[in-house]
N, C-alpha and C positions, 0 to 999 in steps of 0.2 A: 264282911268277907273274911273267911278263916285265914289265919296266918300260920306260917311254918314254925315249928319249934326250932330252938337254937341248934339242936343236933341235926335236924333235917336241913337247916340252912347251911351248916358247915359241910355236911355230906354232899349236898348239891353243889356247893362252891368248889369243893376239892375233887369231885368226880371228873375224870377225864377219859375220853375214849382211848382204847388201846391203839388206835391208828390215827394218822393225820389225814384230814379231809382233802388237803391240797399239799403240793410240794413233796419233796423226798428227803429223808426216807419215808416209806409208807408207815413203818412202825419204828419209833425211836428205840424201843427195846425189842430186839428181834423175837419173832414168834416162830414156833415150829409148825410147819404145814406138811401134809402128805399129798402125793399126786401119783397118778398112774397114766401110762401112755404106751403106745406101740414103740418097740425098740427102734431108735433112730438108725438110719443107714450110715455106715462108716466105710471109707475107701481104703484104709490102711489095715491090712490083715495083722500086722504086728503091733498095732496100737488100738485095741478094741476093748470095750467094756460091755457087760451085759447083765441084765437082771436088776441092778440097783445103781443109782447115781445120787450124789449129793454135791455139796460145794467143794469137796476135795477131789471130785472126779471130773467135773465139767466146769469150765470157767464161767459159762453163762449162769449156772446156779450159784457160783461163788459171788458173782456180781449181785444177784438177787439178795443174797445173805448180807453182804458187806455194805451195799449201797441202798438197798430197799428195806432191809430189816426183815426179810422173809427167808427163813432157813428151811429149805424144801427138801424132803426125802422122797425121791422118785423111784417107783418100781416100774420096770418096763417088761414087755412081753413080745416075743417074736411075732411077726405079722400073721403067721398061720394060726397062732394061738390067741391073738389079742381079742378078737370078737367073742370067743368062747369064755375067756377069762372075765371080760367085762360083763357078759351075761350072767356069769356066776356071782359076781359082786352084787349085781342088781337083784338076783334071786334071793340072796340072803340079806339084802339091804346093808351091805358092808362096803360103803363107797368111801374112798379117800376124799380129802377136802376138795381136790380138783381132779378132773379127768381131761387129758389133753389128747389131741389127734385121735378122736373117739372112734372113727369109722362108723358112726351112726349118721344116717341121713338126717336132715333137718326135721322131716315129719316124724321119724323115730325118736329123735331127741325131744321134740315137743310132746310126744305121747308119754315118755318117761317123766318129763317135767310136770305134766298134768297129773301124773300118778304120784307126785310129791317126792320123787327121787332127787330132783335137781331144783336149784333155786331160780327164781325169776330174776334175770340180770337187769331187766328194765327198771326195777324198783331202786336200783343204785345209780341211775343215770346222773343224778345230781353230783355225784363224786367221780363221774367218768366223762369229763369234758372232751377228752381226745377221741373217745369212741363216738360220742355225740357228734363232734365235728366231722368225723369220718363218714358217719351215716348221712350227714347233711350234704357232704361232697359226693357221695355215692348212694343216692336214695334207693337204688335197687337193692342194696344190702339190707337196709332196715325193712323194706317192703317184703323181702324174702324171709327174714328171720321172725318177724312179728306175727304172733298168732291172732286169731279173730278176736280174742279178748284182751289184746294189747300186751301180751307177755313175750319175753325173749328168754330162751333157755340155752342158747349156744351162739357161737359165731362161726363163720366159715372163711376160708381164704378168698380174698378178692384178687383175681388174676389181672396181671397187666395184659390187656388185650392187644398186644402187638402182633401183627400178622405173621412175623417170623416164628412165633410160638405155635402157630397152627398149621403152617405149610412149609415143608422143606423138600422140594423136589428138584432133582439134578439131572442134567444132561452131560455126557462125556465131552468135555471141551476139546480134547484132542481129536475126537471123531468129527465134531462140527468143523474144526479147522481143516482137517484132511478132505472133507467133502465140500468145503466152502459153503456150509449150510448155516442158516439163521435159526435162532430159537423160535419155535412155532408159537402162534398166538391163537390158533383155532384147533379144534379137535381133528378136523380133516387134515390140516397141515401137519399135525403131530403124527397122524396115521401115515402120511406120505413119508415123513422123516424116518419112521420106524422101518418102512419098506427099504429105504436107502441103507439104513443100518444093516438090514438083513442081506442085501444083495450086492453092496459095493465094497466089501472087505475094508471097513473103516479102520480096523486095527493094523492093516497092511501086512499081515503075515502070510498071505496067500492061501490060508486055510479057511474053510467055511465053518468057523467056530464062533462067529460073532453073535452075541445075545442082544437083540434090540432092546428088550425091556425085562427087568426083573420084577416079579410079583410075589416074592417070597414073604414070609411073615415079617421080615425086616422092613419091607417096602410097602406092605398092604395099607397100613393106616394112612400115610401121607398120599399114596397113590389114589386111594378111594376118596380122600378129601378133595384132592385136585379134580378128579372126575365128577364127583358129586356137585361141586361148584359149577363145572362146565355143563352139566346136564340139569341144572336147576333144582338139585336136591340140597337145600341150604341148611345143612347141619354139619357139625364136626364129628358127630357120633357115627361110627362106621359099622359097628356090630349089629345094631338095630336102628337104622337111620330114620327115626320118627322126625318128620319135618312138617312144615306148613305150606300148602299149595292152594293159593287163592282163598286163604282164610280157613281152610279145613286141614286138620291133621291127617297125615298120610304116611304110608310106608311103601306099599307095592303099587305105586302109581306108574303112569306111562314114562315119566322122566327116569325113574329108577330102573324100569324095565330096559330102556334104551341104553342106559349106562352098562348094565350087565351084558346086554347084547354086544356092546362094543368090546368088552373084555373077552367075551367068547370068540369074537371075530379075531382078536389079536392072537389068542391061543391057537385057533384053527389054522391061521395063516403063518404060523411059525414066527410071530413077532413077539411072543412072550416066552420066557425060559420054560421049557417043558418040565423042568425040575422044581418049579416055583412052589409047589404044594408039598414038597418033600425035603427040600434042601435046608440045612441049618444056617444060622446067621453067619458063623465064621466062614463057611464055604462061600456064601454070597460075597462077603467082604473080600475074600481072596480073589474071586472072579472080577470084582470091580477093580481091585488094586492091581490086577495083572492085565488091565486094558481089554477085558472081554465083554463088558456091559455098556450099553449106550444110554439107557434111561433107568433111573433107580431113585429110591428115596432113602434118606438116612438123616440122622440128627445133624451130621456135618460130613462133608466129603472126606476130610482128612482122616476120619475114623476108618475109612476103607483103604487108605494108602499107607502102608508101613513106612515109618520114618518121616512122615510129613506132619505139618501143623497148620495153623490158621493161614500163614502167608502163602501156602501152597494151594489153598482151595480154589482161587481164581485161575490157576494154571491147569487144574484138573477138572473143573466143573463150571457149568453155567446154570444159573437159577431159572426155573420155570414155575411160577407161582399161580398162573391163571391161564385158562383157555376158554374160548367162547364157542357156542354152538346155537342152533336154532332152539334148543330146549331151554336155554337160559336167556333168551331174547337177544342172542348175539352180543352179549356183554362180557367184559372182563370182570369177574367177580371173585373175591376171596372172602370166605366165611371164617370168622375168627371165633375162637372158643368163648364160651360164656364167661362173663366177668366174675361169676360166682362159682365156687367149688360146691360139690355135693355134700361133703361130710363135715360134721361139726368138729371144731378144733379145740374148743375150750368150754368146759361145763363146771359148774360149782355145785357141790353137794348141798342138798337142802338141810343136812344135819351138821354142817361145819359150824364151829364156834366163831369162825372168822370170815363171814361172807363179804364184809366190806373190804378187807385186805385182799381177798381173792379178786374182787371186782376191780380194785385199783390196780392189781397186777395186770389184769386183762386190758385195762385202760392204758397202761404203760406200753403195751405192745403196739399201740396206735400212735406212739410218738416217733419222731425221727431217730432218736437214740435207741428206743426199744426195738424198732424195726431193724436197725443196723445190728444191734446186739444179737437178735435172733437169727440173722442171716450170716454175718461175718465176724462179729465180735465187737469189742470195745475200741472206740476211736482212741488212738494214741498208745494202745496196748497191743491190739491184734491188727489194727487197720490204720493206714495213714493215707492222707490225701496226696495224690500224684497228678501232675499235669500231663494231659494227653495233648501234646503240641500239635499233632496233625488235626485232631478234631476240635481243638480249642476249648476243652472242658477239663474240669478237675474231677478225678475219679477216685473211688475207694480202692486201695491196693493193699492186699494182705502183706504184713511184714513177714520176714523169714522166721520159720519156727526155731525154737531153741536148738542150737547146734548139738548139744550133748544128749538130745532125746531121740535122735535118729529117725525122724519122720521122713517118709518117702517124698513128700511134697508139701507145699502150702495147703493144698486141698485136703490131704490126709490129716494134717494137723487141725485144720478147721473142723472137719467132720468127726474126728475122734476125741478132741480135747476142748476145742474152743466153744462150740455151740452144740445144742441139741438139734441135729440136722433136720430141718423142716418141721420139727415138732411144734414150735410156737411161731412159725412164720405166717402170720395171718394177713398182714397188710402187703399184699403183692403189688397193688396199685399205689401210686404216690400218696404220701401223707399231705393233707391240706396245708398249704403255705410253703411247701417245699418247692422252691423255684429253680433248683438245680436242673441241669440238662442231662438226661440219661444218654447212654450209648445209642439207644434207638432214636431219640430225638436228633442227636448230632449227626448220625449216619443218614437219617432220612433227609435232613437239610441238604447234605451233599448230593444224595441220590436224585433229588428232584431237579438239580441243576443239569442242563443238557451237556455242558462242558465244564464239569466241576474241577476246580483247581485241586491238585493233589489227590484226585480220585483213585489213581493207582495205589497210592500210599494208604488211603482209607481202606481200599479193597484188600490190600495185602495184610494190613494190621488187624482187620476185623473179619476176614474170611467169609464164612457162610452167611453171617448176619448181613454183611454188605451185599452179597449176591442176592439174597432174598429181597431186600429193600430196593435194589436197583431194578430187579424184575418188575416189582409192583409199580415203581415210579415210571419206568419206560412204557409199560402197558396202560398207564393211567387206570389201574385196577381199582374198582369200587370195593371198599371194605364194608361188609355187612355182618350183622350179628347172627350168631348161631341160634338154633332153637333154644328158647329160654329155660333157665333152671327155675322150677316152680314148686310150690307146696301143694300137697294133695290131702284130701280129707282123711282123718284117722281110719275110717272104716274101709278105705280103699288101699291103704298102704300095703298090707299083706297080699291082697289080690293083685295089685299092680306088680309087686316084686315077683310073684309066681308067673304072671303072664309074660313079663320081660324075659325071665329065665327060659321059659318054654319057647317063646317066639325067637329068641336069639339063637338057641340051639337049632331050631327048625330052619331058620334062614341061613345060618352058617353052612349047614350040610347041603341044603338045596342050592345055595349060591355057588358053591364049589362044583357041584354036579353040572350046573348050567354052563359054567365057564369052560369046564373040561369036556362038555358034550359037543355033538355035531351041530353046526349052524342050522341045518335043515330041520333039526328036532327042537330048536330053541323055543318056538312059540308054544308047542305042546308041553314042553318041560316047564315053561313059565306058568302056564295055566294050572299045571299040577301043583307047583310050589304055592301059588296063590290059594288053592284049595287047602293045602297042608297048613298054611298060615291061618286061614279062616278056622280050620279045625283046632288050632292051638290057641284060639281066642283073640285073633287080631281085632275083630270088631269091638270086643269088650275093652281092650286096651285103648283103642282109638277114641272110644267114648269117654274114658277116664281122662285121656290127654286133651280132648276137645273141651270138656267141661273146665279143666284146670286152665287151659289156654284162654278160654273166653273170660274166665274170672280174672286172670292175670292182665289181660288187655283192658279190662274195665277199671282196674285200680288206678 
């Protein structure tokens, strides 16, 4: 057996990797890395940075430098330019060490990975124990990311699939009280309530100015989700609601037809605001806040009532998160968003000199500390534990920003200085082993109790979130998964994107015309829209979706 020379033995013994395979820092001697990303959103107009950031600009990057040994120089681009800039980097093969918040779909990311622009992350799994554990806890993530030949080129956000993130629909509490009315549980009862809103002067001013339902751009997403669930169109996607009906992918089926007919009926009978398709969001909020609207959707009621906050939500609104009808089997159903986001959040250049360090940084994002750092900052520096005595849990609470830096609020400090807002927040769902109780868990525990102690305090403290969960608990609503996020063959990616764009535009225009049209013309108008959708390639898209869905369900 040949033996090593003395010099070879010495070199081998002294050679040490530039990084640590376990523990932190990742690099004992800091290394310089480059990254590119979409410009993070910042809420404080007086404290914003743009174009470039490093450890001196954002505390999250300072932590990476000081605690992990990664000195990262980040170039950012406004959202409208980001896709173009990334395409240019790829076209000249001048890619930084890492690309974050890519706006590339997983199929697109896989295509660029196979073309040798990005590294296969799966090859570094032996130094990524946290990512590996996360994939084991959420197997749908690895299933979604992994190519047919076993490679992984990106990761995506895993969403917390809490129902209140998918549905937020409100009824005017004062109107319900004045009419001595209950929150409806069926589509028909909802229709009858809207008639009462129209006819019985619920705001009590003696003028026929009451708006039963708002269907403006502010309300349409959550309104459509509520009604799609009620009519058996089980997807949270509203612009082009591809869904599964008895194992077959569909768009323009009878369930969706009857939902649109219902909206047309509301418009024709004066139960929907006539200005819904032309009014701006600020005007809608003003109408809601001045007690003119009975049913509406918003991220939170207090956003529509000037000078109010969480404690006022229960005084102004009641939650309505599900309705039943013959089209959904007379069930209370709430469809929640897919647990997986569409776009890649973290990619490593195939040409970087430091792929292992980049992989370990991605792995760090899947630790409790890394997750907190990406969302709120460093424990003991930006965040402190605070006891919520009503809910009986310990919660993370942002400390006050430095007094001499004049930030508008804790939130403006967080988004402008502490973190790269949403840029590296990949672990939306809980980290494996984290036994802490979330706000959702704690509120849900109270909501399921028929006579919960302190419920009024819980409701006042947590506002819209408590109203959502109380509605779900009271109706014993069944939580179901949305149409899944799936991977498509490379050769179908461009075709699918084109079909979705064409069909979305066709449906948007046709749907509005149907809702605003006369009831007696509805069936003929629907038939014309179906033909228009067929002409825009609906059958081709449904074939692509059906093949992907069949493959997804077999895995």
